[in-house]
BABA-668480 format. One record per residue: x negated, y negated, z negated of N, C-alpha, C in turn; residue in three letters. Coordinates in pm, whole numbers, plus 50000, padded with zeros to 5 digits. Layout:
BEGIN
XYZXYZXYZALA
...
% end
This chain:
BEGIN
130410866507880131070875407769131400872507654MET
130570866007571130000861907402131070851007395ALA
130610840607501132050829407449133340829807499TYR
133710838407590135080843307584135420852507508GLU
134900860507413135160872507282135420858207214LEU
134940843907192135460838707106135930825907128ALA
136440830907241137260819607259138910826007249ALA
138980838407269140130847107309140400847807111ALA
139090845007008139860842006879139540854606800GLY
138530864106869138100875406775137140870006677GLU
136430863406695135360857806610135520841506600TYR
136260835306554137230821806556137010816506439ALA
136080822706370135810816206175134760819606156SER
133780816706091132800817805977132800834005944ILE
133780835205839134310843205753134500857805872PRO
135200857505983135530867606110133740871006156ALA
133080863106177131870869206194131220872106159LEU
130900869805977130450875105890131040889105878LEU
132390896605861133190908505889132310916506009ALA
132020911606128131490914206211130120921006226ARG
129250907406179127660914606130127930921006028ASN
128350925605959128420934805818129040949605855ALA
129720953405980130120962106062129520962106162ARG
128310961006201127540963506277125920965306313ASP
125530952406172124410952006174124220949206040ILE
125060962305946125070959005804123800963905738GLY
122980964605783121320970605714120400959205786ASP
120870953605847119930942605884119590931905788LYS
118650923605761118050913105648119590902105729PRO
120150895605609120510887405646119850872705590ALA
119540869505495119080861305360117750867705276TYR
116910861105259116180861405192115490846405068ARG
115330850504978114500843104861113510844704830GLU
112840833404770111430834504703112070827504587LYS
112060840104480111960832304341111180840904248GLU
110290829904157109240832704061108250846004174PHE
108110841104285106830845404358107640852704422GLY
108360861504436109260874404528109800871504580ILE
109640877704695111080874204791112010883904801TRP
113150883304757114550889804757114970891204884GLN
115620899104910116550902605061117560911305045SER
118380901705102120310907905116120920913005223TRP
121170924405290121040924805418122770918705451THR
123440920505563124920913905584125870923305519TRP
125090934505471126210944805382126310935605258ALA
125420939305177125210931205056126050915005085ASP
125600905905178126040894005190127510893905182THR
128210903805261129520903905289130210906205177ALA
129430914905063129920919004946129560908404870GLU
128510906504802128440888904744129800877604787GLU
130020873904882130660865104952132230867404918ILE
132490881504912133900881604903134610884804767ARG
133100889304689133500890804518133690872404478ALA
132680863804509132950846704531134420846604537LEU
134670848104666135920841704726136550849004632ALA
137310864004624138550861204499137880860704371LEU
136560858604289136690850304164137320832704211GLY
137080825404291137760818004329139120814304333MET
139400827804376141240831004391141700826304223LEU
141050839104200141360838504035141330827303937ALA
140390815703979140140799703927141530793503951LEU
142150797304067143030790104096143330780904211GLY
142140781504329141750774704474142950777204563ILE
143220764504612144220765404705144190762904829GLU
145000764704899144670761305070144300747505100ARG
142990741105168143050725305196142440718005065GLY
142170729704958141260723904847140060720104933ASP
139070709504851137760710204917136810708904764HIS
136040715404860134960724704726133310719804749VAL
133030708404642131630703404690130550712004628ALA
129540712904705128340723404688127140714204644ILE
126320712204572125440703604531124110716104483ILE
123030715704547121690723804482121020721104608GLY
119520733804579118850735604690119040748004766ARG
118250748004917118860760704966118360773204920ASN
119750779104899119800797004820120920801904889ARG
120510816304897121440820504952122840820404887PRO
123030820704740124440820404669125240805004697ALA
124450791804766124800783204830125490780404929HIS
124920789805044125790791505158126560798305168TYR
126720813105001127610820105025128810810104934TRP
128810804204884130160796804841130960787704948ALA
130010787705034130680776805162131680786305219MET
130780797505251131760811505319132740817705251VAL
132710816805136133610823305017134450809005006ALA
134330795405014135700787005030136630785205143ALA
135550790005255136600791805403137280801105385GLN
136870811005337138070826805334139450818605204MET
139180810405145139860806405035140980798305132CYS
140780792105264141490787305306141110768005270GLY
140140769305174139680757805126138450750305206ALA
137990738305173136790733905301135620729505241VAL
134310734405268133400732305185132730718205192PRO
132050714805123131900700405114130280697305043VAL
129270702205114127930699005047127510683605049PRO
126820682804884126250669704912124620672304945LEU
123830659604953122370659904887122180660504761TYR
121320668204717121000674304565120250662404531GLN
119140653204584118670645804525119460632104490ASP
120720628304559121620616804557121590619204379ALA
121190605404357121790601504224123380604204156VAL
123640602104037124720600704003125960596904024ALA
125750579804108126450569804080126150572304272GLU
125670577204337125940579004470126730589904528GLU
127010598504420127780611104394129480606804404MET
129660600704347131410594504284131630591404406VAL
131260581304525131990580804631132350592304663TYR
131780601004736132030613304810132730624704722THR
132470625204605133640631404504134700631304496LEU
135030613204537136310607504500137110611804629ASP
136010608404711136670603604826137670617904882HIS
136680624204876137010644204946137650646704817CYS
137990642904694139260650404609138280659804559HIS
137300665104560137020680204520138010685604422ALA
138220692504369138480700304263137530710604184ARG
136800719904297136240726204278134030718704308PHE
133540722504211132100717404233131250726704222VAL
130370734604311129280742104299127840742904248VAL
127440740704110125820732604123125290744704115CYS
123900737004143123020749404158121570751604039GLY
121800738703955121250744403802121560729903679ASP
120840731703624121530721903482121570709503535GLN
120500702203610120910686403694121300683603750GLU
122240692403821123280693603914124700690403850GLN
124770696503727125920700903645125930686303549VAL
125230679903525124520667403441125070656103505ASP
125160657803626125240645503719126690643503747LYS
127130654203791129100653903786129330654403623VAL
129010660903532129520657703393129620638303385LEU
128270636303439128380624003391129600612003468GLU
129540619103593130750607703717132320617003684VAL
132070628803573134060628703569134710621003482GLN
134720612703472135730604903435135970597003526GLU
135260590803596135510585803752136000595103877GLN
135990602903826136420617603963137450627303906VAL
138400617803812139060624903705139500641703801ALA
139690648503936140560654803938139560667503928HIS
137930663203948137440680903886137900691303814ILE
138430700003879138870709003727138280718403709GLU
137160725903826136120734003760134530731203850HIS
133710734503706132450734503778131610747503754VAL
131090748903882130530765003891129190763903913ILE
128480771503799126520767103789126290782503839TYR
125100777803893124330791103896123220799403854PHE
121990786603838121190787803728121810786203562ASP
122200795603520122050792503402121130785403289LYS
119890786103321118920781603217119130764803154ARG
119290766203009119670751702982121390749702955GLY
122020761202984123630754602974124050762902853MET
123140769802778124140776402654124850765802574ARG
124340756002526125260750302455126300739402549LYS
126630740102633127690727902659128850734002677TYR
129650725702669131530731202664131790737202775ASN
132120752102786132110759502908134000759902890HIS
134820748602856136200749602922136380748703084ALA
135450743603128135920740703311134450742703336HIS
133330750303274132000753703359132470769403335LEU
131850770603443131680788403458130630795903567ASN
129870800503480128520809303540129010816903703TRP
128120810703793128560819203903128630831903904TYR
127870842803841127870855103821129600859603750HIS
129670848803666130880858903561131990853403657ASP
131900843203775133370839803868133190855103951ILE
131940854203995132260870804104132690881304053GLN
132170880803912132700897903796133820895703775GLU
134510887003805136130883403765136580883603930GLU
135800879604023136650886404093136560902504166GLY
135830909704100135780925304153136290930804031ARG
136490925203901138180934703829138840926503899ALA
139270919203977140480916504011141120918004157ALA
139970925004242140530929404337141580936104386HIS
142200946204285143250947004348144370940204316THR
144470931204252145330922304226145570909304318ARG
144300905604396143810895404468143550894704636LEU
143260909204675142500912504783143620911504884GLU
145020911704865145650910304985145870897105017SER
146150888204890145950873804928144690871205018GLU
143740870904949142280868804991142310871105149LEU
142980883705208143030890905365143760882305406ASP
145180879605395146230869105452145200854905440ALA
144700849405355144290838505388142700837905511ARG
142380844905501141280848105614141770852105694ILE
142960858005748143800860005853144550848305910ALA
144660838105841145380827105883143930819405960GLU
143000816605905141590812606003141590812906132LEU
141470800806178141690801806415140780788006426ASP
140680787006531139970782506535140160761806579TYR
140850760406539140940747606467141300746806316ASP
141250760506250140670752606087139900746906044SER
139740737705974138510732805989137680737705857THR
136520738605933135270749305890134280740205786CYS
134240729805769133150719705696133140704405716VAL
133240700405559133320683605624131910679705559MET
130920674405686129690665405639129870654005621LEU
129390645905528128880632305498127830626605577TYR
128500611905668127380610105725126640598905653THR
125420593105694124170589405598124610575605545SER
125560570805643125990555005568124700548805597GLY
123910543705719123060533705700123450517105739THR
124920517905748125560506005775126460504805704THR
127350511205610128240515005535128810523905459GLY
129650525205416129900540305326130350551905415LYS
129640563105327129650571605408130790576805480PRO
131120584205604132280591505622132790603605637LYS
133550609805594133620626305572134110629605754GLY
133190638005793133200641305946133670653905911VAL
134960658705976135770668005978135810677106104VAL
134630691306077133980697706188135170712006166LEU
135790717806291136540725206283135540741706349SER
136310754606339136000762706352135250765306527ASN
135910757906571135950756406696134790748306759ARG
134310736306669133300729606701131790737706657ASN
131990742706567130980753706467130790761106528ILE
131450771506618131620781106656130730781106819VAL
131760774706903131370772507050129600761407047GLU
129630750806957128310749906930126620759206923SER
127680766106842126450779406814126390787306919ALA
127350793706983127200800407098126490795607250ILE
126540783207243126240777307378124960775207331ASN
124820768607170122720766107178122330780207175SER
122780792507080121930798707082121730806407199ALA
122840810207306122280810307455121400802507497GLU
121480792107524120480783907580119110789307542PHE
118880787307436117200793807361116890808307360ASP
118360818707394118160834207385117430833507210SER
118240830307172117920832707016118970848007031LEU
117660854106910117900869206836118180872006767HIS
118810883706733118770888406597117200891606509ARG
116570896006598115070898006535114620882006479ASP
114950871906521114710857006461114710853706295ASP
113890847006333113460841906125113540828206132ASP
114230820906007114240805806015114290806905897ILE
113560794605864113540787805671114560778705668LEU
115250775605561116000770305536115530757305403ALA
115210751405478114690738605364115150731205378TYR
116120723905453116320709705535117980705305379LEU
117990693705364119330693005275120310699405366PRO
121030708805287122460711905286123280703905373MET
123320690805319124510683905342124520680805475ALA
123190682105538123160679705713123880684505770TRP
123970683305883124730690605986123760703006040VAL
122630698706048121420701206139121310718106031GLY
121110716405895120870730705839122400739005853ASP
123330732105860124600737805848124690745705987PHE
124290741106110124820747706271123390756506273ILE
122380756806219120930764506226121310776606108PHE
121440773505975121830785005865122690790705845SER
124110784805936125430789805933125650792606095LEU
126410782506144126670787206278125810795906342GLY
124780793706411123890800906465123610815606366GLN
123320814106303123080823406188124170835906201ALA
125330833606153126090842106169126710843806301TYR
126470836706377127170840906517125630854106616TRP
124560848306577123480861106652122850869106600VAL
123530865606371122700879706270121600878306324GLY
120490867906281119160867606242119380865206075PHE
117810864306026117880860205877117450845305865CYS
117970839805737118230832005740117070830805567THR
116130825905592114410825005479114950812405394ASN
115250812005245114870802905163113980798705058CYS
113010788605066111920788504981112460786404843PRO
111320787504780111750789504600111630776404540GLU
111370766804627111230752804573110600741004724SER
111010727204673110110717204783108750717804770PRO
108560722604654106640721804595106010735604687ASP
106570747004688106060758104750106500758904855THR
107300746904959107620749905108106660754505166MET
105430750505146104600751005313104000764505269MET
103850768805152103160780205118104540793505201ASN
105290789705141106810802705194106550802205374ASP
106410787705404106510788005559105570797805566LEU
104490796205518103170807005601103570820805558ARG
104000823005411104660838305451105570841705515GLU
106600833205551107620836705636107210841605807ILE
106650827005822106500826905988107180828506029GLY
108300814806066109550816406128109400818306303PRO
110670819206374109740822106458111200808606576THR
112020805706493112900795406519112600785206404TYR
112330773706424111720761506330112220751006337TYR
113220741506288113220726906319112610717606206PHE
112290709806214112160695906136112220687006205ALA
112730672606073112470659006140111040652906159PRO
111110645506229109670639806258108800634806115PRO
109470631506027109160630305948108280642805843ARG
108670654605848107640659905843106580668205932VAL
106520667106092106010667606159104330656706124PHE
105100642206073104400634906027103140638705937GLU
103880643105861103280644705717102500657705726THR
102550672005791101810679205809100460674905926GLN
100660668506021099810661406087098690649305970LEU
099290645305942098040635005856098100649405696THR
098110655005684097370669505640096230672405674ASN
096440678205792095310681205860094280672105903VAL
094520659505932093240649505945092840647205830MET
093570647505732092700645805582091660653705579ILE
091890670105614091630679505560089960678005654ARG
090560675105810089440670605862088390660705855MET
088670652705792087750640305734087040647705627GLU
087430654405562086580662305415085550672305491ASP
085690681105620085180689405666083940684705728ALA
083160697205727081320692105740081810685505876GLY
080440683405947080140674406035080480683506155ARG
079850698406135079520707506297081490709706312PHE
081990714706199083360718406229084190708606261LYS
083760692406198084900684506276084410678106413LYS
082940680606472082890681306653083610687106719ARG
083260702406642084290711906708085760713606744MET
086250705606603087740705906600088100693206712PHE
087460681806721087580671706796087520673906944ASP
086440686006954086000690907063086970699307142TYR
087360706907121088980716107153090250710507130PHE
090420699707035091500693907045091560680307172MET
090830677007201090250672907327090880676807420ALA
090150690607466090560698207587092210706207559HIS
092460706907441093800712507390094940700207495ALA
094680686707433095500673007491095720674007615LYS
094630677207705094630681307819095200688607914ASN
094940698807872095810708607944096610723307859VAL
096730718307698097290730607649099190730307698GLY
099560717607705101400713607737101340726407857PRO
100150724107943100500727708092100650742108077ALA
099720749108039099830762807956100810766707891ILE
101350761807827102680762707751103850765007879LEU
103850757507975105100754508041105040759608150ASP
103910768108186103650781608312103150769308412GLY
102140759108410101730753908469100520758708535LYS
100070751808653098770760908729097460750908625PRO
096440760108594095780756708489094510764308560VAL
093060760008617091920763908595091590774808514SER
090370785608597090500795208475089070791908392ALA
088620783208429087680779008376088520770308218ILE
089220765408249089800756708135091380765708053ASP
091390774708118091800787508053091170796107949LYS
090180798308010088740805207890088400791507772LEU
088200781707800088370775807704089010771707637LYS
090590774207670091580769307571091400783707510TYR
091010795907572091160805707457090160808107379LYS
088770802907386087880797207253088120791507166LEU
089220779707222089550767907095090820776107012GLY
091300785107078092550795506989091920799506954GLU
091140811606920090010815706863089260808606749PHE
089050795706777088460790006663088960778006566PHE
089910774506684090990759106615092310760806632ILE
092430765506725094090763806776095000772306650TYR
094360788306651095130796106621095190796406455GLY
093780794806362094280790006245094660782706209PRO
094310770106277095580757006258096880762106241LEU
097630769306319098860774506332099460780706240LYS
097830788306160098710799706043098420788105962ASN
097710780605926097540769705812098370762305844THR
099630756305877100770753805953101640761105904LEU
101710774105934102850784705940103410785406062GLY
103160780106181103510780106267103120790406408PHE
102330807606326101690816206462103140818206483SER
104100823206464105040830406528106020819706595ARG
105890812406598106990798206582107570803806770VAL
108580803606836109020807606961109660798207007ARG
110300793406932111110774706969111260768906842ILE
110450757406869110420745406772111290733806795GLY
112230725106724112870717506758112720706006658TYR
112430694806722112430678906630113610670406643THR
114460666306550115400656006604115660646006508ALA
116770639006456116960625706405116700618106365GLY
115560612306386114890599506438113730604506564GLU
113930592706626112540594506748111020600306711ALA
110480608906742109000609406744108290609206804ILE
107010600206751105780598106810105220603506890GLY
105110599807050104940604507159103600616307089PRO
102250607907052100770611807027101320624306984GLU
102080625706835102600633006732103320647006822ILE
104110644606897104790653506957103580663207049PHE
102950653907115101920654507216100890668507166GLU
100490665006994099660669206932100180686006935PHE
101200689806883101780700006859101960713706963TYR
102400705207089102610713707208101030716007225ARG
100240712307255098760711707264098270723207207SER
098840727207090098510738607025099260752007068LEU
100040750907164100730758007169101880760607138GLY
102360753907079104030752406976105100746807104ILE
105700757107095106910751807165107940744107097ASN
107460731707098108050726607070108830712907119LEU
110270712407097111240704907158112080698107137LYS
112310685307165113180675507140114850675207122GLN
115610675407050116700673307086117670659707013LEU
118390660107071119450644807046120750651607002TYR
121150647306893122200651006846122920641106687GLY
124290642306684124850640806576125590642806472GLN
125760645506330127110652406266128470652406325THR
128230641906428129710639906454129930648306639GLU
128700652706705128700661206809128750676806745ALA
128340680506644127610692106557126490697006640THR
125470683506624124140683306623123860679606737VAL
124370689606900123790691507014124500680807106PHE
123850671807118124450663107254123010667107404ILE
122250666107345120890670507482120240678707403THR
119320682907546118100694807439117320691007609VAL
115970700707526114670701007630115150713707673HIS
114850719007807115110732707851113890732307864PRO
113230748007842112060751307906111160749708039ASP
110150746608017109160740408114109580719708167GLY
110780719308123110850704208098110900692408008GLN
109690698907928109780693007790109450681407791VAL
109200669207787108880654707799108750648007625ARG
107650641207619107920631907488108500623607522ALA
108900618307623109600600607683110870602607632ASP
111140613607625113640617207731113490627607623THR
114920626107572115440639207454115610651307566VAL
115840650307701116380665907719118210659207806GLY
118290665507894119460672707952120320672507878VAL
121630672607923123600675807844123230690207817PRO
123280692707703123420707207615124650711907677ALA
124520729507676125360731207711127110728007698PRO
127890724407813129240718807755129380711107714GLY
128340699607729128240683907690128260674307858VAL
129330666107832129570653007913128750642607870GLU
127800634507950127530617807885127680611208052LEU
127670600207954128170582308003127420574607964ARG
126910561808020126350549708004127480541908019ILE
127630536107908128530520407871127550510807991ALA
128210499108025127740489508107126830477008010ASP
127040481107847126300477207732124940486007718ASN
125020494907742123660508807784123900516807690GLY
125230515507602125720522407483125630541107534GLU
125370549807479125980562807507126780569307474ILE
127700573607549128760581307490129080601107523PHE
129640603207477129340619807482130790626107474TYR
131160638007533131820643807515132150662907532ARG
132360664707411131770682207411132600689907294SER
132350703207348133140716407249132700710907084PRO
131740706007087131450702206969131930684906874GLY
132280681406986133300668206929133990671506773THR
133590661906720134310663606558135940661806568PHE
136700665706461138130664506432138460648606447VAL
137840644906341138120630406288137230628006161GLU
137220615106126136920614205955137830613005898TYR
137280613805780138450623305690139470609905638TYR
140820615005609141290599705583140900585205624ASN
140530586005742139820571805811140270574905925ASN
141660568205993141550572806125141580557606228PRO
140790545206115140850530006212139290536806254GLU
138480543306141136940546306196137390553106315SER
138250567106288138000580306422138530570706557THR
139490561806537139570554406667138480548106734ALA
137670541206613137010531106729136000542006753ASP
135370552506717134940561006754134940570006840THR
135870576506901136780585706929137830582707053LYS
138060580607162138760573607221139620587707254ASP
141250582807343142240589307391141450605507438SER
140530603607529140160610007623139090620907573GLU
138740620607426137270624307365136940618707383GLY
135760605007451134600606407458134220595007322TRP
132920599207282132610596807132131360585607147VAL
131240576007099130610561907091129440565506996ALA
127950564907053127150570106973126580564106922THR
126860547106904125750537706867124280538406915GLY
124220545406977122600542407074122660539207235ASP
121730530107234121430526207346120460534307448ALA
120450538307600119860541907657120410547007794GLY
119600552707860119840556008032119210573308066PHE
119910574508201119690586008252118770586508327ILE
117210590108353117190592008499117510596008583GLU
117550589108681118250595108854117900609808881GLU
116610610208901115750623008951116010634608864ASN
115660632608694115310642608659116980647908529SER
117180637408511118770642108440118790639908296GLY
117370634708299117220635408115117730621708142HIS
118160620707945118240610607880117260603807801LEU
116840592607751116220579707733116760571907669ARG
116660575407520116670569607438115980553807407ILE
116640542907417116030528407385116120527707223ILE
116850529707158117220524907019118570524506979ASP
118640520306855119900519906790120720508606874ARG
121800513806941122510499707047122640486006976ALA
122580485606792122870479106742121670467206675LYS
120260476806694119500470706675118070466406801ASP
118890469906957118080467907030118870452207031VAL
117890443007094118270432007149117490426907164GLY
116930409807185116710401307272115580391207237LYS
114510389507285113890378807183114400363407213MET
113710356607157114100342607182114280340607351SER
113120345507450112610345307586113490350607657ASP
114390359207610115120370507660114570383207690GLY
113060385407630112530398407668113100411007559ARG
113500421007579113670432007554113580430207381LEU
114370433007280113200439607163114260455507125PHE
113260459807093113650476207054112680481206973ALA
113060476106849111810481006710111470495306691PRO
112550507306722111850519106690110840521306757LYS
110650516206905109780523506965108500519506911TYR
108360507106872106980502206849106590510006658VAL
108100511506632107490520306474106820533506513GLU
107590540406585107110551706587105630554206654ASN
105070546906714103630541306778102560545906651LYS
103620537106531102610531706461102630541006364LEU
103750550006355103810560006265102810573206308LYS
102440568406420101500581806432099990581606371PHE
099890570906278098440571906222098460576606110TYR
097940584806088098070592905916098050583605824PRO
097930570505829097520558305708098770551805724ASP
099770551705796100830545705795102020555105787ILE
102660556305685103960561705617105290557705683LEU
105330541305713106900538505776106160523605831GLU
107040518505887107450505805955108220501506001ALA
108470489105990109730479606007109510464706066VAL
110000470006186109230457006299111120447206271VAL
110790433406306111310423306327110800417806466PHE
112160409506505111900399406566113250398006677GLY
114340403106666115330402806738115790381106751SER
115640381006848116140364506865115650353006815GLY
114200360706743112800351006762111470352006839ARG
110730346006833110270341306929108340351006961ASP
108890359706839107480365706815107650384006691MET
107300396006760107810405006660106710400306541CYS
107130406306418106180406906283106660423606231THR
106460424906122106480437606062105750443805929ALA
106440453305853106280455105744105730472205719PHE
104410470205683104340486805644104130491605537ILE
104320506305556104510507305397102950521405437ASN
102110523005383100980528405346101300544805347ILE
100390552905385100600567705305099510567905214ASP
100180570805087099370570104964098840580204976LEU
099350592005041097990606305031096590606205134THR
096760598005271096220592505305095130579605281ALA
095400577305235094860563905208094110567105068ILE
094820574804983094030576804846092850583104877GLY
093090597304977091640609204989090870597905060ASN
091020586305125090010579005176089210571705113TRP
089980568404958089130559104868088640568104803ALA
088900579804756088260590404680086730592004736GLU
087090593204890085930600904967084970584604943ARG
085040574904954084660562804956083810553104763ASN
084810564804684084310559704559085150548604499ASN
085890543404588086810532304564087980537004437ILE
087970525604331088880531404274090260520804262ALA
091200529504230092380523404219094000525704154TYR
094280521304068095210521203951096520525604044ALA
097140522004149098610522204172098770524004317SER
099500521704359100060523404503099820504404537TYR
100700496504505100410480004479098930477304487GLN
097720483504405096430477204422096010483204559GLU
095910497204585095600503604732096330496004827LEU
097180495404806097710487304947097300471104945ALA
096520464404847096700452204911094920450604917GLY
094350463504943092880465804943092280456505044HIS
091040449905075090730443005170090470452905266PRO
090090463105284089520472705366091020483305434GLN
091580484705370093170489505382093600480005469VAL
093570466005488094110458705505093770457805683TYR
092210458805653091390459805830091680469205891GLY
091940487005802092150496005901093680495805978ALA
094700489605887096150487705940096010480406053ILE
095340467406014095380455306186094500461306282GLN
093630471706235093360483206364094500490406477ALA
095290495506367096050505506427096940494606475HIS
097560484606404098750475206461098250474006613VAL
097000466406671095940458206742095880471606837GLU
095850485106785095740494006916097260497106970GLU
098400497606882099480500206921100310489807008VAL
099510477606987099760463807056099210465807194ASN
097990473907258098000475807397098360483107440LYS
098870492207372100070509607380101130497407480SER
101590489907378103390484207367102920479007524VAL
101620466007529101440460007640101660463807758ALA
101560481907810101450486607907102600488307987ALA
103570485507892105250486007887105880476007958ASP
105810476808091106200462808149107290456708031GLU
108340467308055109660465107974110070459307813MET
108870467107771108960461207626107680457807582LEU
107000450607653105500445107605105780436507531SER
106790430807505107440419007414107410420607310GLY
107230432907276107610439807169106580440707087CYS
105140435807085103720438307035103940426806924GLN
103180429606822103390429006680102300413506654ILE
102680405406622102160390206591101740389506482HIS
102210396606415102140389306239102620405306145ARG
101640406506037102200416205945101560416205805PHE
102380428005732102080429005560102060442405533LEU
101310442905427101700459905365102690459305253ILE
103520459805235104360462405096103730464404997LEU
104430461104910103810463404765104330475604689HIS
105480482504737105840492504747106250503204881LYS
106710513604802107350521304921108780521204936GLU
109150522105067110800520205094111150532204998LEU
112620529104954113270547004877114300543604872ASP
115270556704856116530561704882117030556704736ALA
116410555404614116790554704516117060537604476ASP
116280530804576116570513804587117680511204679ASP
117510522004752118610516404854118360511505009GLY
117090513804978116260511805111116130520605247GLU
116430532005170116700541905292117600551905261MET
118080561705352119110569605346118610583005318THR
119710592405237118710605505184118180612705268ARG
118540609805459117680617305520116660607305603THR
116120597905500114720587705533114930583405663ARG
116420573205685116470564605797116420552805701LYS
115280538605760115590532305674116500521605733VAL
117310515505579118600504105632117870491205673ARG
117600489305757117590474205828118400463705730ARG
119170468405758120080454205682119570454005510ILE
119780463005486119100461205303117830454105308VAL
116960461805351115180459205365115570442805384VAL
115660436805522115930424305590116360415005466ALA
117350420605408118040411005298117200413705180ASP
116850422205141115920422605020114410419204969LYS
113830414505113113170410205097112790398505240PHE
113710392205246114040377805294113600367405270SER
112160369205178111290361405109109950366505226ASP
109950375405224108610381905310109220379905441LEU
110200380605495109780377005607110070362805645ILE
110700355305615110540340405601109070338405582GLY
108370342305517106670337405515105800344605636ALA
106490357005686106070362705811106340348305943LEU
107110345205942107570334306051107010320505989TYR
107020319505917106380297705890105280298305860ASP
104500308505935102810310705894102030307105811GLY
103080315105688102180317405530101350326305593SER
099860325505496098750337405465099350345905330THR
100290344105297100130350305172101980347305098GLN
102240356605035103630351004965103430357304820GLN
104500352104724104500359404600105620363404597TYR
105880376304569107620379004546107870387704417THR
108940391004421109600401204256111040410604331GLU
110600422904340111600429704355112040441104229THR
113000443104247114090453404172113780469304200GLU
113080474704134113330490504116113710499304077VAL
114340513804089114750521604032113800531803966THR
113460535003845113100544303778113160557203816TYR
112090568803792112780584503823113750588903670GLU
114280579803583115050584903531116010575203512ASP
116110566503586117470559803600117600544603575GLY
116600538903521116110528903434115520518203579ARG
116020504003583115770494503681114840485703596LYS
113820484503671112320473003632112490467203728GLY
111160450203719110540443903805109620444203886LYS
108990444803952107570442104019107320432604081ILE
106360428404072105570413004129104420414304189THR
104430406804296102880404804395103080395104483ALA
101970390504527101440383604601101000385804740THR
101370390004808101290398304922100220391905052LEU
099480393205139098540388705223099240390405355GLU
099330378605439100140384005529098670379605683ILE
098680390905751097780384005862098480385205990ARG
097560381306056097620380806229096980392706274ASP
098060393806454097340406406547097200402506625ALA
095630407506736095560401406835096900413506962ALA
097110400807004098220403507141097400404107270VAL
097900414107367097970411207501098570407807617MET
098280407107731098890401107832099780417907898ALA
100760417107943101060429908005100540431408130ALA
100300420708184100040420508352097890424208305GLN
097540421708220096200422308188095730439008152LYS
096780445808046096400461208044096770466508142VAL
098080463608229098530469108385097210473108478ALA
095930461608466095250455108572093810466208506ALA
094090466208400092560476108293092640493708409GLU
% end
């Protein structure tokens, strides 16, 4: 019934859903935001009034149909309201990554021809002003936080609240125009434009329609039985499609509450205070939380550590089965309840997961050990596979069919097919309209029948219908002897260890695999403090002999695991080194969503790759880095290169 209403056009846009919510559930909370340590709340009726005032103010500034409105800042209600207000005016919101430096923003602001920019604070305003000469079509900048803005030239700078007040004052004059523009919105109107991460080239502007957003929200909400009493925490980048579908698409369709933390630094505390029932995080967040848990347990007393290890071993054996409603003996259930009282419950409370009913991870493949750790606690964590071009959803895990080695079955309304070369194709109601001003890339990605090339390689299991992802299609290759090379598979296993933050595996076309390792400074630093080991920098700690020994042990454990997989046994790591710096988005080595740019890394550290393959035991290198203030510098280091033990696949299988 819900689907039919939307298809009929009654709720065919986000502003239409807002009007429905204000009318039907106007007194229920729509947004919460923590500021100065206090949670503030807005109902759906409050939200509708705030957004309408801003939309009227934008009309007073001269916003036109089809204009692009860039939005830069942290997750806060005012920024989500700005996106909806732009839609009301017939304009297109374009959220940008708030941690991007000014020169990164130039391309996006110029490419979308943004006339209006909504900024969160002085920092974001400064970035826009810095590039304004290069992006001449920016006419108005609206800022929300006025701290530090008093002495600026306000000829084209506008305080967010002033724009709202101007809109309220002009409502008699402008409300008929606003109502007319809202009425023009239909299923095929553009809802948002989101830029891809640009791992292999310039980011592309993905145009998503109301049809894409609303139908994806309906299908996914019904799949997971979301309801109005659910709570989510909106803390991931607003420029990312997942945040848009969860915090706007699903939130407006279902009518649940979106909670915004005070800052990234307080996110974990705010997570515990809200206790969301519906939670999403990329693997990196779950990896970091697990690392912090393991660090705390290393510092715990002997009795507490033994109790933790005992009950977690039991949880690993029976927790997922209990979660999925599978048969478990009475003794095991009783022991699990004791574990819930002593370990699992307090741990979930510490993590902020006590109320999580549905949890998802996506964006990158998550290590199976990490995935099973959370499910063993009784957290209903599932994987989904998606893309910006799909409005997130391609495959999802149904309850009772959750597996660490797959990404689930096709999401409602999604069709899948696998090409002869193993590449995954899909089509769905969420399939994007086009890449903005880029018909060539649109045609390369989406064919005339609506099938979209994902760029990922995988296969569909015959018995279960589950999709298994091997790796990015462009990254999957062959070793020189013809064995399969899939680096992400090995990298995810390495990142299970709290000591390892990032790994990059090489080996396509080679006779063996090698790896760069980034240590986790928090985990290794904690170990150093416990053992009274002094260090002055990441580089010094990364080169410590005991750190190398620990990482070598992890690499060799992973080799044993990889050797047990006949198809991928050739991906064992023969040689590795620990990088002298963390891979960083500011240095171009990663995207803003923390995906490794393999081509950039391979080119930048080609001397180190050469040393891994020529038998060297050490290598001197010089690397350019970008400091927080934007200055460039250079660091030098002589890195140790170590061999790691590998195993024959048949030997492990026999054991």
